[in-house]
MDTraj code that builds the backbone (N, CA, C; nanometers):
import mdtraj as md
import numpy as np

residues = "MET THR LYS LEU ILE ILE THR VAL ILE GLY LYS ASP THR VAL GLY ILE ILE ALA ARG VAL CYS SER TYR LEU ALA ASP HIS ASN ILE ASN ILE LEU ASP ILE SER GLN THR ILE VAL GLY GLY TYR PHE ASN MET MET MET VAL ALA ASP PRO ALA GLN SER THR VAL THR ALA GLY GLN ALA ALA ASP GLU LEU ASP ALA LEU GLY LYS GLU MET GLY LEU SER ILE ARG VAL MET LYS GLU ASP ILE PHE ASN ALA MET HIS ARG ILE".split()
xyz = np.array([
    [-0.5352, -1.0932, -1.5330],
    [-0.5032, -1.0032, -1.4931],
    [-0.4298, -0.9829, -1.3662],
    [-0.3348, -0.9261, -1.3283],
    [-0.2658, -0.9222, -1.1746],
    [-0.3024, -0.7557, -1.1025],
    [-0.3506, -0.8125, -1.0651],
    [-0.4517, -0.6450, -0.9537],
    [-0.3433, -0.6696, -0.8096],
    [-0.3357, -0.4779, -0.7997],
    [-0.3128, -0.3860, -0.6892],
    [-0.3858, -0.4059, -0.5581],
    [-0.3659, -0.4569, -0.4676],
    [-0.4346, -0.4019, -0.3379],
    [-0.3435, -0.2965, -0.2883],
    [-0.4641, -0.1731, -0.2705],
    [-0.3849, -0.0772, -0.1860],
    [-0.4463, -0.0359, -0.0433],
    [-0.3785, -0.0127, 0.0330],
    [-0.4230, 0.0491, 0.1696],
    [-0.4299, 0.1651, 0.1643],
    [-0.4617, 0.2345, 0.2649],
    [-0.4978, 0.3683, 0.3277],
    [-0.4914, 0.4143, 0.4580],
    [-0.4129, 0.3809, 0.5820],
    [-0.5016, 0.4158, 0.6943],
    [-0.4338, 0.5733, 0.7748],
    [-0.5105, 0.5790, 0.8227],
    [-0.4758, 0.7134, 0.8904],
    [-0.5496, 0.8232, 0.9659],
    [-0.4675, 0.8847, 0.9961],
    [-0.5782, 1.0201, 1.0717],
    [-0.6616, 1.1283, 0.9486],
    [-0.7776, 1.1221, 1.0005],
    [-0.8917, 1.2059, 0.8814],
    [-0.8250, 1.3221, 0.8325],
    [-0.8291, 1.3794, 0.7019],
    [-0.7630, 1.4732, 0.6682],
    [-0.9064, 1.4856, 0.5234],
    [-0.9032, 1.6169, 0.4594],
    [-0.9318, 1.6402, 0.3679],
    [-0.8700, 1.6301, 0.2109],
    [-0.9081, 1.5730, 0.1658],
    [-0.8709, 1.5042, -0.0011],
    [-0.7558, 1.4097, 0.0159],
    [-0.7932, 1.3081, 0.1108],
    [-0.7055, 1.1492, 0.0927],
    [-0.7096, 1.1010, -0.0062],
    [-0.8530, 1.0647, -0.0750],
    [-0.9124, 1.0058, -0.1500],
    [-0.8429, 1.0596, -0.3331],
    [-0.8981, 1.1933, -0.3117],
    [-0.8322, 1.3121, -0.4572],
    [-0.6981, 1.3099, -0.4429],
    [-0.6303, 1.2553, -0.3581],
    [-0.4597, 1.2755, -0.4120],
    [-0.4411, 1.1379, -0.4471],
    [-0.5220, 1.0582, -0.3535],
    [-0.4783, 0.8808, -0.3925],
    [-0.5431, 0.8451, -0.5716],
    [-0.6322, 0.8844, -0.5588],
    [-0.7374, 0.8423, -0.7044],
    [-0.6258, 0.9566, -0.8118],
    [-0.5785, 1.0740, -0.7830],
    [-0.5546, 1.1100, -0.8653],
    [-0.3674, 1.0516, -0.9141],
    [-0.3391, 1.0130, -0.8257],
    [-0.1506, 0.9656, -0.8241],
    [-0.2244, 0.8280, -0.9199],
    [-0.2933, 0.7643, -0.9180],
    [-0.3486, 0.6640, -1.0034],
    [-0.3875, 0.6868, -1.1517],
    [-0.5089, 0.7939, -1.1277],
    [-0.5276, 0.8491, -1.2634],
    [-0.4179, 0.8947, -1.3688],
    [-0.2916, 0.9551, -1.2841],
    [-0.1932, 0.9967, -1.3686],
    [-0.1211, 0.9120, -1.3967],
    [-0.1490, 0.7748, -1.3735],
    [-0.0293, 0.6546, -1.3917],
    [-0.0755, 0.5798, -1.4585],
    [-0.2372, 0.5869, -1.5065],
    [-0.3012, 0.4796, -1.6080],
    [-0.3350, 0.3761, -1.4971],
    [-0.3264, 0.3625, -1.3854],
    [-0.4008, 0.3034, -1.2632],
    [-0.5139, 0.2660, -1.2592],
    [-0.5713, 0.1557, -1.3120],
    [-0.7636, 0.1916, -1.2680],
    [-0.8275, 0.1386, -1.1977],
    [-0.9073, 0.2120, -1.0866],
    [-0.9778, 0.1622, -0.9478],
    [-1.0586, 0.0250, -1.0048],
    [-1.0757, -0.1252, -0.9641],
    [-1.1697, -0.1419, -1.0123],
    [-1.2745, -0.1921, -0.8918],
    [-1.1828, -0.1958, -0.7506],
    [-1.3213, -0.1640, -0.6379],
    [-1.2539, -0.0538, -0.5513],
    [-1.3369, -0.0010, -0.4515],
    [-1.2519, 0.0648, -0.2864],
    [-1.3582, 0.0643, -0.1946],
    [-1.3291, 0.1218, -0.1274],
    [-1.3899, 0.0871, 0.0009],
    [-1.3277, 0.1428, 0.0669],
    [-1.3984, 0.2698, 0.1377],
    [-1.3440, 0.3408, 0.2905],
    [-1.4403, 0.3490, 0.4047],
    [-1.3945, 0.3613, 0.5231],
    [-1.4553, 0.4090, 0.6120],
    [-1.4074, 0.4973, 0.7120],
    [-1.4493, 0.5759, 0.7975],
    [-1.4271, 0.6879, 0.9370],
    [-1.4788, 0.6266, 1.0033],
    [-1.3678, 0.5994, 1.1388],
    [-1.4591, 0.6098, 1.2558],
    [-1.2963, 0.5781, 1.3467],
    [-1.3818, 0.6703, 1.4402],
    [-1.3329, 0.8044, 1.5972],
    [-1.2112, 0.9054, 1.5227],
    [-1.2293, 0.9493, 1.3670],
    [-1.1912, 1.0279, 1.3103],
    [-1.0424, 0.9926, 1.2358],
    [-1.0385, 0.8216, 1.2370],
    [-0.8992, 0.7655, 1.1776],
    [-1.0053, 0.7341, 1.0347],
    [-0.8998, 0.7224, 0.9202],
    [-0.9369, 0.7220, 0.7276],
    [-0.8713, 0.5522, 0.7341],
    [-0.9832, 0.4844, 0.6700],
    [-0.9304, 0.3434, 0.6737],
    [-1.0001, 0.3497, 0.5043],
    [-0.8744, 0.2680, 0.3688],
    [-0.9619, 0.2358, 0.2363],
    [-0.8935, 0.1613, 0.1889],
    [-0.9373, 0.0336, 0.1114],
    [-0.8915, -0.0386, 0.0789],
    [-0.9290, -0.0472, -0.1009],
    [-0.8305, -0.0797, -0.2222],
    [-0.8197, -0.0328, -0.3122],
    [-0.8074, -0.1144, -0.3574],
    [-0.8917, -0.2319, -0.4834],
    [-0.8060, -0.2957, -0.5927],
    [-0.8199, -0.2187, -0.7117],
    [-0.6834, -0.2601, -0.7831],
    [-0.6529, -0.2173, -0.8847],
    [-0.5809, -0.2441, -1.0039],
    [-0.5928, -0.2077, -1.1289],
    [-0.5761, -0.3135, -1.2132],
    [-0.4345, -0.2155, -1.3230],
    [-0.3461, -0.2577, -1.2823],
    [-0.1791, -0.1412, -1.3376],
    [-0.1769, -0.2422, -1.4998],
    [-0.2785, -0.2970, -1.5461],
    [-0.2431, -0.3558, -1.6681],
    [-0.1990, -0.2209, -1.7967],
    [-0.2362, -0.1052, -1.7748],
    [-0.1986, 0.0048, -1.8841],
    [-0.1265, 0.0762, -1.8155],
    [-0.0954, 0.0634, -1.6405],
    [0.0315, 0.1666, -1.6054],
    [0.1463, 0.2365, -1.6711],
    [0.1784, 0.3722, -1.6125],
    [0.2995, 0.3905, -1.7088],
    [0.3967, 0.3845, -1.5757],
    [0.4244, 0.3097, -1.5004],
    [0.4857, 0.2569, -1.3643],
    [0.4618, 0.1039, -1.3507],
    [0.6097, 0.0111, -1.2882],
    [0.5855, -0.0608, -1.2559],
    [0.5000, -0.0995, -1.0834],
    [0.4454, -0.1569, -1.0863],
    [0.3920, -0.2402, -0.9539],
    [0.5256, -0.1329, -0.7963],
    [0.6409, -0.2037, -0.8256],
    [0.6952, -0.1753, -0.7499],
    [0.7304, 0.0101, -0.7338],
    [0.7344, 0.0693, -0.8736],
    [0.7554, 0.2120, -0.8546],
    [0.6378, 0.2498, -0.8078],
    [0.5080, 0.2197, -0.8456],
    [0.3354, 0.2611, -0.7773],
    [0.4012, 0.2202, -0.6252],
    [0.4585, 0.1203, -0.5846],
    [0.4392, 0.1453, -0.4067],
    [0.5235, 0.2117, -0.3047],
    [0.6020, 0.2339, -0.4165],
    [0.7244, 0.3515, -0.3883],
    [0.6777, 0.4604, -0.3662],
    [0.6122, 0.5359, -0.4740],
    [0.5518, 0.6758, -0.4731],
    [0.4708, 0.6802, -0.4130],
    [0.3734, 0.5944, -0.3727],
    [0.2641, 0.5848, -0.2672],
    [0.2820, 0.5953, -0.1134],
    [0.4227, 0.5365, -0.1215],
    [0.4739, 0.5195, 0.0349],
    [0.5006, 0.6582, 0.0630],
    [0.5787, 0.7557, -0.0448],
    [0.6046, 0.8758, -0.0149],
    [0.4838, 0.9993, -0.0314],
    [0.4270, 0.9494, -0.0739],
    [0.2685, 1.0764, -0.0926],
    [0.1866, 1.0360, 0.0604],
    [0.2224, 0.8965, 0.0831],
    [0.1315, 0.8544, 0.2765],
    [0.2374, 0.9044, 0.3367],
    [0.3541, 0.9621, 0.3191],
    [0.4123, 1.0275, 0.4428],
    [0.4253, 1.1412, 0.4045],
    [0.4126, 1.2265, 0.3126],
    [0.3991, 1.3697, 0.3107],
    [0.2561, 1.4050, 0.3722],
    [0.1574, 1.2643, 0.3284],
    [0.0249, 1.3407, 0.4312],
    [-0.0180, 1.2859, 0.5589],
    [0.1313, 1.2396, 0.6234],
    [0.0847, 1.1666, 0.7313],
    [0.0455, 1.0123, 0.7461],
    [-0.0155, 0.9419, 0.6363],
    [-0.0835, 0.8536, 0.6501],
    [0.0560, 0.7272, 0.5750],
    [-0.0615, 0.5932, 0.6226],
    [0.0729, 0.4944, 0.5688],
    [-0.0307, 0.4135, 0.4364],
    [0.0462, 0.4260, 0.3628],
    [-0.0412, 0.3841, 0.2037],
    [0.0667, 0.2286, 0.1598],
    [0.0120, 0.1709, 0.1467],
    [0.0919, -0.0031, 0.1359],
    [0.0245, -0.0474, -0.0418],
    [0.0711, -0.0622, -0.0932],
    [0.0669, -0.1904, -0.2671],
    [0.1234, -0.2853, -0.2052],
    [0.0609, -0.4075, -0.2493],
    [0.0822, -0.5238, -0.2704],
    [0.0408, -0.5833, -0.3772],
    [0.0902, -0.6663, -0.4746],
    [0.0445, -0.7426, -0.5490],
    [-0.0506, -0.8701, -0.5446],
    [-0.1818, -0.8756, -0.5707],
    [-0.2898, -0.9787, -0.5197],
    [-0.2550, -1.0866, -0.4884],
    [-0.1362, -1.1692, -0.5308],
    [-0.1324, -1.2987, -0.4808],
    [-0.0718, -1.2826, -0.3826],
    [0.0666, -1.1895, -0.3606],
    [0.0547, -1.1926, -0.2469],
    [0.0346, -1.1708, -0.1243],
    [-0.0552, -1.0430, -0.1599],
    [-0.1792, -1.0327, -0.0766],
    [-0.2687, -1.1370, -0.0038],
    [-0.2949, -1.1889, -0.0978],
    [-0.3772, -1.3080, -0.0639],
    [-0.2989, -1.4327, -0.0138],
    [-0.1685, -1.4809, -0.0386],
    [-0.1021, -1.5225, 0.0055],
    [-0.0432, -1.5224, 0.2022],
    [-0.0599, -1.3603, 0.2068],
    [-0.0799, -1.3387, 0.3496],
    [-0.1431, -1.3987, 0.4879],
    [-0.2650, -1.3807, 0.3802],
    [-0.3697, -1.3949, 0.4537],
    [-0.4293, -1.5359, 0.4473],
    [-0.3538, -1.6363, 0.3755],
    [-0.3926, -1.7165, 0.3913],
    [-0.3869, -1.8289, 0.5183],
    [-0.5290, -1.8783, 0.6162],
    [-0.4577, -1.9674, 0.7301],
    [-0.4055, -2.0944, 0.7180],
])
top = md.Topology()
chain = top.add_chain()
for i, resn in enumerate(residues, 1):
    res = top.add_residue(resn, chain, resSeq=i)
    for name in ("N", "CA", "C"):
        top.add_atom(name, md.element.get_by_symbol(name[0]), res)
traj = md.Trajectory(xyz[None], top)
């Protein structure tokens, strides 16, 4: 199973989790794991998601979530798990 790693970073505002999760639900992308913190007014969330039943490709989801992030004043990035792991290997 190919998983997606989704990161969301930016100034904390109401509705960040709701809007990102709504996008994922609307496109049938299942959230497998989620972690979020707020430090000094800044929001940070990392998700592991399963796009197996998705109605969009990983590339489309990345582009659309990037646009959503810009609209909300956030940085939202989507990577396939194997790319994420390769980038973080020592």
